[in-house]
matplotlib code that plots the C-alpha trace (Angstrom):
import matplotlib.pyplot as plt

x = [-16.4, -18.7, -22.0, -24.0, -27.3, -27.4, -30.6, -32.7, -32.1, -28.4, -28.2, -27.9, -25.1, -23.3, -23.0, -22.3, -19.4, -18.3, -18.3, -15.2, -13.2, -14.4, -14.1, -11.9, -12.3, -13.2, -16.6, -18.4, -22.1, -24.4, -28.1, -30.2, -33.7, -36.6, -38.2, -34.8, -32.6, -28.9, -27.4, -24.0, -24.9, -21.3, -17.8, -15.1, -15.6, -14.3, -16.7, -17.6, -19.8, -22.8, -25.7, -29.0, -31.7, -34.5, -37.1, -37.0, -36.1, -33.2, -29.8, -27.6, -24.3, -22.5, -19.5, -17.7, -20.0, -23.0, -25.5, -27.0, -30.1, -31.8, -35.3, -37.0, -34.4, -35.6, -32.4, -28.7, -26.0, -22.4, -19.4, -16.4, -13.1, -10.1, -9.0, -12.1, -15.3, -15.6, -19.3, -22.7, -25.7, -29.1, -32.5, -35.1, -38.9, -39.4, -36.8, -34.3, -30.6, -27.9, -24.4, -21.7, -18.2, -15.1, -12.1, -9.8, -11.3, -12.2, -10.4, -12.9, -12.1, -14.1, -16.5, -17.3, -17.9, -21.2, -23.1, -22.8]
y = [21.8, 21.4, 19.6, 18.1, 16.4, 13.3, 12.8, 9.7, 8.0, 8.0, 6.5, 2.9, 3.6, 5.9, 3.6, 0.4, 2.2, 3.7, 0.1, -1.1, 2.0, 2.2, -1.3, -1.2, 2.6, 3.4, 5.0, 6.8, 6.9, 9.4, 9.8, 12.9, 13.9, 15.4, 12.0, 10.2, 13.0, 12.7, 9.3, 7.6, 4.7, 3.5, 4.4, 4.1, 0.8, -0.9, -0.2, -3.3, -1.1, 1.2, 0.0, 1.2, -1.1, 0.8, -2.0, -2.0, 1.8, 0.9, 2.4, 0.0, 0.9, -2.4, -2.7, -5.6, -5.5, -3.4, -3.2, 0.3, 0.5, 3.6, 3.1, 5.4, 8.1, 11.0, 13.0, 12.1, 14.7, 14.1, 16.4, 16.7, 18.7, 18.7, 15.5, 13.6, 12.4, 13.3, 12.6, 11.1, 12.7, 11.1, 12.4, 9.7, 10.1, 10.9, 13.9, 12.1, 12.7, 10.1, 11.0, 8.6, 10.2, 8.8, 8.9, 9.4, 11.1, 8.6, 9.7, 9.1, 9.1, 11.3, 8.3, 8.0, 11.6, 13.1, 14.8, 18.5]
z = [5.1, 2.1, 2.5, -0.4, -0.3, -2.1, -4.3, -3.2, -6.6, -6.1, -2.4, -3.5, -6.1, -3.8, -1.0, -3.1, -4.6, -1.2, 0.4, -1.3, -0.2, 3.2, 4.6, 7.9, 8.2, 11.8, 12.4, 15.2, 15.2, 17.1, 16.9, 18.1, 17.9, 19.9, 20.8, 21.4, 22.8, 22.2, 22.2, 21.2, 19.0, 19.0, 20.0, 17.2, 15.5, 12.3, 9.4, 7.4, 5.1, 4.6, 2.4, 1.2, 0.3, -1.7, -1.4, 2.3, 2.4, 4.9, 5.5, 7.3, 8.9, 9.5, 12.0, 13.6, 16.4, 15.6, 12.7, 13.1, 10.8, 9.8, 8.8, 6.1, 5.5, 4.1, 3.7, 3.3, 3.4, 3.0, 4.2, 2.4, 2.8, 0.3, 2.0, 1.4, 3.1, 6.7, 7.8, 6.5, 8.1, 7.8, 8.5, 8.9, 8.5, 12.0, 11.9, 14.0, 12.8, 12.6, 12.1, 10.9, 11.5, 9.8, 12.0, 8.9, 5.8, 3.1, -0.1, -3.0, -6.7, -9.0, -9.7, -6.0, -5.1, -4.3, -7.2, -7.4]

ax = plt.figure().add_subplot(projection="3d")
ax.plot(x, y, z, "-o")
ax.set_aspect("equal")
plt.show()
C-alpha cells in the first residue's frame, strides 16, 4: 500500500473533488492517541462526504448518522493500492490519529489522486 502525505494547501481541493465520488461509500472511523486511547468512532456507515474548511481548520467526515469532526489537523495521509484509495489517516494538533477506512476502494481519476 502506498502512503502519500497531502500538503496542507491541497486539503480543501482534494476533499472537494473526492466528495463527488465518495458519496454513499461505506466508511469506518477509528481514533487513537495517548490521551484518548483506542476508540471506535463509528461502525460501517454510508458516507455523505469529507470536507476541509481552512477558515475554521476543521476536517468533517459526514455520514448519514454521524458528523465526525477533526479540529486542527496537522497531517493528512492517504493510502492507495492499484485499485484505488483505501484509507485517510489524519493526525490532529494534539497528536491523536483518526483513520477513515473505506469498505470498498475509491477509484479516483488522475485529477483526483494525491499529489506525488
